[in-house]
C-alpha positions as CSV (number, residue, x, y, z in Angstrom):
1,M,65.9,-8.2,-10.4
2,I,63.9,-11.0,-8.8
3,P,63.0,-13.9,-11.0
4,I,59.3,-15.0,-10.6
5,P,57.4,-17.8,-12.3
6,R,55.1,-16.7,-15.0
7,G,51.6,-18.0,-15.3
8,A,50.2,-19.5,-18.4
9,R,47.2,-17.9,-20.2
10,I,44.1,-19.7,-19.0
11,A,41.8,-19.0,-21.8
12,G,41.3,-16.7,-24.8
13,T,43.6,-14.7,-26.9
14,S,45.5,-11.5,-26.1
15,R,43.4,-8.3,-26.2
16,M,46.5,-6.1,-27.0
17,N,46.7,-4.7,-30.5
18,F,49.9,-4.0,-32.3
19,V,50.3,-0.4,-30.9
20,A,49.7,-1.6,-27.4
21,L,52.2,-4.4,-27.8
22,V,54.9,-2.1,-29.2
23,S,54.2,0.4,-26.4
24,H,54.5,-2.4,-23.8
25,G,57.7,-3.6,-25.3
26,L,59.3,-0.1,-25.4
27,S,58.2,0.3,-21.7
28,A,60.0,-2.9,-20.9
29,I,63.2,-1.8,-22.7
30,S,63.1,1.7,-21.1
31,V,63.9,0.2,-17.7
32,F,67.3,-0.7,-19.2
33,G,67.7,2.6,-21.2
34,D,71.3,3.2,-20.3
35,I,72.3,-0.3,-21.3
36,V,70.4,-0.1,-24.5
37,G,71.8,3.4,-25.2
38,V,75.4,2.2,-24.8
39,R,74.8,-0.9,-27.0
40,L,73.3,1.2,-29.7
41,L,76.2,3.6,-29.4
42,I,78.7,0.8,-29.9
43,G,76.6,-0.7,-32.7
44,S,76.2,2.6,-34.6
45,L,79.9,3.4,-34.3
46,A,80.8,0.0,-35.5
47,G,78.4,0.4,-38.5
48,S,79.9,3.8,-39.3
49,L,83.4,2.4,-39.3
50,L,82.2,-0.4,-41.7
51,A,80.7,2.3,-43.9
52,A,84.0,4.2,-43.9
53,L,85.8,1.0,-44.7
54,G,83.4,0.5,-47.6
55,I,84.1,4.0,-48.9
56,V,87.8,3.3,-48.8
57,L,87.3,0.0,-50.6
58,V,85.2,1.6,-53.3
59,A,87.8,4.3,-53.8
60,M,90.6,1.7,-54.0
61,T,88.6,-0.4,-56.5
62,R,87.8,2.6,-58.6
63,F,91.3,4.0,-58.8
64,L,93.6,0.9,-58.5
65,T,91.7,-1.7,-60.7
66,N,90.0,-2.0,-64.0
67,W,86.8,-3.5,-62.4
68,A,85.0,-0.2,-62.1
69,I,81.7,0.1,-63.9
70,P,81.1,3.8,-65.0
71,G,79.2,5.7,-62.4
72,W,78.9,3.0,-59.7
73,A,81.6,4.5,-57.5
74,T,79.7,7.7,-57.1
75,Y,76.5,6.0,-56.1
76,A,78.2,3.6,-53.8
77,T,80.3,6.3,-52.1
78,G,77.2,8.5,-51.7
79,T,75.1,5.8,-50.3
80,L,77.8,4.7,-47.8
81,A,78.4,8.3,-46.8
82,I,74.7,8.8,-46.1
83,I,74.6,5.6,-44.0
84,M,77.7,6.7,-42.1
85,I,76.2,10.2,-41.4
86,Q,73.0,8.6,-40.1
87,L,74.8,6.2,-37.8
88,I,77.0,9.0,-36.4
89,T,73.8,11.0,-35.8
90,I,72.2,8.1,-34.0
91,A,75.3,7.6,-31.9
92,T,75.5,11.3,-30.9
93,S,71.8,11.5,-30.0
94,F,71.9,8.3,-27.9
95,T,75.1,9.7,-26.2
96,F,73.2,12.9,-25.2
97,F,70.2,10.8,-24.2
98,V,72.2,8.7,-21.8
99,L,74.0,11.7,-20.4
100,S,70.8,13.7,-19.9
101,N,69.3,10.7,-18.0
102,R,72.1,10.9,-15.5
103,T,70.9,14.3,-14.2
104,N,67.4,12.9,-13.3
105,L,67.0,12.1,-9.6
106,G,66.4,8.4,-9.0
107,F,64.4,6.8,-6.2
108,I,66.3,7.1,-2.9
109,P,64.5,5.0,-0.3
110,L,65.5,7.1,2.7
111,R,64.2,10.3,1.0
112,D,61.2,9.0,-0.9
113,Y,59.7,6.2,1.2
114,S,57.1,8.6,2.7
115,L,55.4,8.9,-0.7
116,F,54.7,5.2,-0.8
117,V,54.4,4.1,2.8
118,E,51.5,5.5,5.0
119,E,52.5,3.8,8.2
120,A,54.8,1.1,9.6
121,V,53.2,-1.5,11.9
122,K,55.4,-3.9,13.9
123,V,53.8,-7.3,13.4
124,Y,56.2,-9.5,15.2
125,S,58.9,-9.0,17.8
126,H,61.2,-11.8,18.9
127,E,61.5,-10.4,22.5
């Protein structure tokens, strides 16, 4: 990555609508797809562990205390179970996405330069 100075808008407002802005942002994120995938994997697994902990706390509250309101434990456990299943599904799909991306061939300069360079011209020689 090479840092470059960014210019300021000279005049007018942006001509990009919401869809174009979202597409532009996703394109910028896709460059770092493997890093984003790993961070989402870690975040979704942490969220699913929190949901599992919530299920355990609901069960402990229901069976070990007198604080339970009738019917709340069923709804709370069901909601937390759905959240946990969704987060595990997200983690699994991103894991397969990151792994499938590894099979794609990247740009190898020695092999692929001819697709981008028509000719090489020596401009200066110190001899």
